[in-house]
N, C-alpha and C positions, 0 to 999 in steps of 0.2 A: 888634588887640584883638578877642577873641571875646565875643559876647553869649550869655548863657545864660538860659534861662527866658523870654525875650521873643521874640515873633514880629513880623516885619515886617508892616505893613499891606498891603504890596504882595503878599506871599505868600498872603494870605487872599482875594485877589480871584480869582474863577474865570476861567480862561483858556480861550479858544476853541482848538480843535485847530489851526485854520489858523494862528493867530497863534503858537502854541507851536512849530510846525514851522519857520515862516519867520523868527521873531524870535530863535530860539535859546534860548528859555526852558527852564529845567531841569525844569519841571513835567510835560512830556510828551515822551517819547522815542519817535520813530517807528522801528520795526524795519525796516531796509533790507537787511540781509544775514542769512543763516542762520548760527546759531551751531553748535557741534559737536553739541549735543544735538538740534537740529532735524534735522541730517543723520542722526543715529542713528535718530530716530523714522521718518524717511522710508524708510531702508533696511530697518528692521524691518517696516514695512508692506509694502514691495515684496517682501520674502522670504516673506511669509505665503502659504499656498495660497489659491486662490479659494474663497470661501464657496459660490458657486453654480457651475453648469456653465459651462464656457467657451463662447463663442458659436460656432456651427458655421461652418466655412469655406465660402465660396461657390465654386461651380465652374461651368464652362461647357463645352458639348460641343465637342470638337476632333477631328473625324474620326469614323470608324466605330467605335463601341463604346469611345470614349476620352473622358475628361474631363480638363480642366486647371484648376488653381486660378485663381480670378479675384481682382482687387484688392478687390472689394466687391460687395454686392448692388446690382442696378439699381433705379432708382426704381419701375419697373413691378412688379418682384418684391415690393418692400416694400408697394406699394399692394395687390397681389393677396392678400398675406398679412394685410392689415389692420394694418400697422405704419406709423405716421407717423414723420417724421424725429426728432422729440423723443424718442419711445419708443426708436427705434433707437440714438440717442446714449446714452440712459440704460442700455440693455442692453449697450452696447459692440459693437454690430454694425457691421462695416465697410460703408460706402456708396460706390459708384462711380457718380457722376452721369453719367459719360461712356458707361457701358454701356447698350446699347439691347437690348430684347428680354427675354423671360421664359423661364426654364428651369424646367420643372415641379418637378423634385426640390428645387430651391432653395426654392420657395414652400412645399412640404410640410414641409421641415425647419424653415423659419422659423416656420410656424404651430405646430409641435410645440414649438419652443424658447420661443416667447412664452407658450404655454399652460403650460409647465412652470416658467417663471420668475415667474409671477404669485404674489404672496404672498396667502394667505387673510387677509381682514380681519375 
């Protein structure tokens, strides 16, 4: 038998989120998996070009007049360029905590990149 026009007093009681999730109440539905639209939005964002410059690739000297790509910037290079770990993460800079030493051109490129990526406020 369907009720029309009447509300249950139970449905008018505010429900805490924790209770709604664990007690199976229908007032709050926790999103646990992505739906098709979520995936579409994700891939749409991933396909977009970068709004700012890509971070420069770190290198290290390997022999006479040769450089090789490194996994990330050493902590010493970040420190010399005036970049802390939080800023490096926000800028998308790769960091290699295992690398030791400072390569001058990396520090110069980092300083330029940080200077160019600052937004005027």
